[in-house]
N, C-alpha and C positions, 0 to 999 in steps of 0.2 A: 504494499499499500504506499502511496506517495502522497505528499502535501500539495497543494496547488502550485507551489514554486518548483516542484519536481524532486525536492528532497525527501528522503525516506522518513516516514512518520515514526517516532517513538512508540514502543509497544503499549505505553500507558497513556498515549495522547488520545483525547476524547474524539470520537468520530462526529463530524459535523455534517456529514453528507446527508441529504434529505432522503427519506425512504421513498420507495416507488409510489406509495400511497399519497405522499405529499407533493409530488410533481404535478404541475398543471397538465390537464388534458388537452391535447392539441385537436384541431380540426381534422388533420390528416389521420390521427389515430382513430377517431370516431368514425370517419368514413371508411377507412380500411376495415374496421370490425364489421361494417354492414354490407360490404361488397358481396354480392350473390345471396344476400339475406342471411339470417342468423340460424336457420333451422335445416335439417335434412331428415331423411327417413333412413333408419338403420334396420337391417335384417336381424331377427332373433334366430333364424334358422338359415345357415349358409346354403347357397345354391352353387356348388362346385362340381357337380357330377350329373350325368344323365338321370341317375336315380333320384338325386335331390330335386331335380326339375320336375320329374314325374310326381313326386310327393307333393311339392309346393303348388304346382300348377296342374295342368291336365296330364293324366286322367285322374290323379289322386284327389284333387280338390273337389271333384264332382261328389264324391262320397260325403265329404263334409257338407257341402251344399244340400244334398238330399237329406241328410240328418237334421239339419236346421230347418228345412221345409216341413219335416215331419214333427219336430219339437222346436218351436221357435225360440224357447228359452236358451237353447244350446248356443245361440249366437254370442251370448256373453262368455261362454267358455272357450269357443273356437275362433273368435275375432277380438279385435281391441275395443269393440264398441263401448262396453260398460266402464272402460277406463279412460275414455277419450273425451276430453273437455273441448268444446267448440267456443273459441274466443271470438265473439261476434260484435261488430261495430258498423255504423253507418258513417262515421267520420265527422259527426256534427258537433262534438265537444271534445277535442282531443288535447289532453294536457291543458296547458295555458295557451294553446294555439287557436282555439275556437273551431269553427266550421271549415276544416281543410279537406274535406271529402274522403272517400274511401281509399283511394290510392296512396295519398300521403299519409294515412292513418296506419298503413300496413306495417311500417317498421316498428310501431308501438305494439301492434298486436302480435307481431313475431317475438318482440321482447317479453310479452306477457307469457306467451307459450314457452319460451325459454325459462322463465321464472318457475312456471308449473313443474317442468322437468327437473330443475335444478333443486327445488326446495321440497317437492312432494313426490317426485319420481313419476309424475303423471304425464301421459302422452297428451298432447294438445295441438289443435290446428286452429290458425287464424282464418276467419271468414269475414270479408268486408264486403258489404251490400251497397250497390249503386242505387240506393233509394232511401228517402227519409219518411216514407209513407208507412205509418204504423200497420195498416191492414197488410201491406205487402211484405214487411218484415216478418210479421207473425206468421203469415201464410208460408214464407220460405222455410222457416224454421220447422214448422209442422211437416213440410214435405221432406226435409233433410233429417228428420228424427231418427230413422233407422241407422244413420251413420255416427252418432255420438251418444254418450252416456250422461253428459251434463252440459249447461250452457252458462258461460260467463259473458254477460252483457257488458259492454265496455264502450266509454266515450260517447254516450247517446245524450243529446241535450234534453234539458228539462224545459217544459213539464212532459214532453212525449215520453221520456224514459219511464216515468210512473205507469203510464198506460201500457207501454210495450211490456214492461216486466210483468205486470199484473196478468195480462192476457197470455203471455208465454207460459208462465206458471200454470194458468188455469189449463192451457192447452196440451202441455206436455207432462208426461208421467215420469220426470226425471228432475234432478236438482237444477234450479236456475237461480242465479243471483246477478244482480247489477253491481258490480264491484265499487264503481264510483260512489254509489250510495252506501252499501252495506260494509265493505271492506274498510272504508274510512271510518264508519260509526264504530266498528268493532274495535279498531286500534285507539280511537279517541276514548272510548270507555275504558280500555286497558290502561291508557295513559293517565286518565283522571284517577283511577284506582291507585296508580303508582304515586301521582302528585299528592293526593289527600293522605296516603299512608306516610310518606315522608314527612308531611307537614303536621300530622296528627290531627286531621280535620275529618268531619262526617261527610261522606260522600252524599247522602240523601239531603243534607241540609244546605247544600250549595245553591247559590243564586247563579244561574248560568245564562249567558247571552250568546246567541249563535248569530254571527254576522254572515248572513247568506241564506237565502231560502230556496236554493236549487237542489239538485240531487243529493249532495253530501249533507247539506244543511237540514233537509227533511228527515233523512235517515238518522242523523246524529239526534235530532230532537226526539224520534221515536224510540232509539235504544236508551237514551238517557232517561226518558220517562218510564220505560219498561224496567229499568234498573232502580227505580224508586226516588229519582230526583224530581221533585214536584214543581219547583220554581225555574221554568225554562221560558226564555223570552227570545222570539226570532226577529231578526231584522232583515228586510230587504232593501232594495234601492230607494224605496219611498218611505221608509221608516218602520216603526214597530208593527208586526203582523198582529192585529187585534180585531176583536169582534166588531162588526158593523163598519169597519173601514171599507171605503169604496175601492173598487177595482181589484179585489181579490179573485183569482181563479179558484176553481173548485178544490184544488190541493191546499191552497193557502187558507181557504175558508175552513177546511177540516183542521188544519193546523191551528188556527185561531181559536177554535173550540176546545182545543187540548192543551194550549199553552198560555203563558201570560196570566197567571193566577191573579196577580195584583192589579189587572186592568190597566197597565201603563199605556199611554199614548205618546206620541212625538217620534223622536228619532234616536240616534246613537247616544246623545248626551243624557237623555232620560233613561235609557235602557242601562248604561254603563255606571251611572252613579251608584256607588255602593255594591256593585256586582263583585262575586267571588271569582267568576270564570269568564273569560271572553274566548269563544272559539271562532276564528276566522277561517271560513270556507268560501270565500267569494274574492273577486279581483279588487274589492273596494279597499281604500286605505282607512286605518283607524289612527286618529290624531293622538299624539303623545299626551296631549293635555287631557284627554278622555281616560287614558290608562291611569292617570294620576288621581282620577276620582274613584277608583275602584277601592274595595275593601283592603285591610291589612292582609298580608300573605296572599295576595292575588295570584291567579293562575292564568297565564296567557298562552294560547295555542294559535299561532299565526301560520295557518298551514297553505296559503296560496304559494304556488310555485311558478316560476323561480323567484318571484317577488313577494315576500310575506307582506301581510297587511300593515304590520309595524316591524321595523328592523328589530331583531331579537336583542341587540345591545342596548337599544333605546329602551325597550320593554323592561328588560332586567333593572333598570333604575328604579321601577316601582313594583315589579312583580317578584314573587318568591320563587316561582318556577315558569320557565319559558320553553315552549316547544315549536318547532317549525316542521315543514314538510321536506326540508333540505337536508343533504348528508354532510353538509360542511359546518353544521352547528350541532350542539348537543340536543338529545331528545327528538330524533327524527320520528315523525309519525308517518310511517310508511305501510301502505297497504299489503305489501309482501309479507308482513307478519301475520296477516289473516287469511287471504284468499286461498293460498295452496293447502294449508291445513284444513280449511273449512270444506273444500271440495273433496279432499282426500277422505276426510272423516265421513262426509255424507255417501260418498261412493263405497266406502268400506262397509258401511252399515246397510247398503242397499236402500238408502232413503230416497223417497220420491219428492221430497220438499226440504228446503233449508228454512227453519222456523226462527222466530225471534229467540226462543230459548237456546237454540243451538248457537246463535250469534253471541248471546250473553255468556255462554259457556266458553266460546272461542276467546272472548275478552278475559274471562277469569284465567284461562290457561296461558294466554300471553303474560298477564301480570305475574302468574305463579313462576314463570321462568326467572324473573328478575327480583322476586319479592325478598329475598335474603340478601340482596346486593344493591339495595335502593340508594340513591342520592339526588339532589336537585338536579343533577346533570345526567341522571340515568333513571328515568321513571318507566322506560320501556326497554326491552332487549335490543341489541343491534339486529338490523335487518338481516345480517349474515350469520346470526346465532343458529346453529343446526339443531338446537333443542326446541326451537319454537314450533316448527310444522308438525313434528310428531306429537307434541303436547296438545297443540289445537285439534289435530285430527282425532286423537283418542277421546278428547272431551266432547267434540261434536258427534262422534260415533255413539258414545254412551248416552247422550241425550236423545239421539235419534232413535235408538233401540228402546229406551224407556218410554218415548212417546208413541212407539208403535209405527214409526214412519218407514 
């Protein structure tokens, strides 16, 4: 080893070279990693001889097809169907990029499939649809149902995503989940469990403000209510979602009936005054002065990516715990902590639905991984922690079996 001047380093000299994880990621590195796509199909049985060919394809394969024709359930034993997740998007709400269409969304869906394989060992295939019509999307998935065992809906804009998910769940006899909604909600609940534990606070007594009434905001409100937090206030671009407010769509009207128990009206200033938690799941900004009005030991989750609603260093001047959706700050709220294990657990149990109880069990499992090693900078496990997906899968499968799904 040599120093930068070319002289040999002494054995006890400290190493100041940055680790590879600390080096900036270049555009060239990013694009090279995506050349030709990120996925490939690998054979489980090699085809090296004429005998192999006769077994894998004609004439041998015909016997398997006849067996499945006679007993349809055998498709799960002799094909990959029951372990294959379809990652489905129309490209209408991709990351923070917005409506970029199906082709531009495909690298994201390939990445999702890569995460399924890496963290849960599940086969997955991206399917991007050149339509944003709910009827056409639902009909397409009904027709494709024999090809997969579960559906991960991804990056579909609100409010269409609510209708599409509901209709696909009703139409198909397999696990279906819109990850932008429920993956986010699961990890948020796990992170709140971590934050309140390290701060010695009662989760159910929190006053929570959710900034954003889109896909993630609605799902987060639902799971927090289900977890016993009664004081949840939701903000959209026009202010507090409240009963009787003009211009609410049907989804926000339903939300208004179940949230805001103190009947607050107005905007962010009224909502955040004295609040214990603010959860940012929109592209809107949250002013520093409003964070300063929150309660002592406030919790700030600014999850918009790549630009959080408030910079975490600014939020940390007032809040006891701060989390973001980014990997370059502590406490990354990342959906990869949830969705691989949720789908694996549902498929392991043969579940036909992913229920609210399974999602809460998933959040509990994520929290359990880090429960003995909590700090204000570590309220959830690392996304790369290989203990997470197995723990989530086991918890989800246990609930699924107990519920009879």
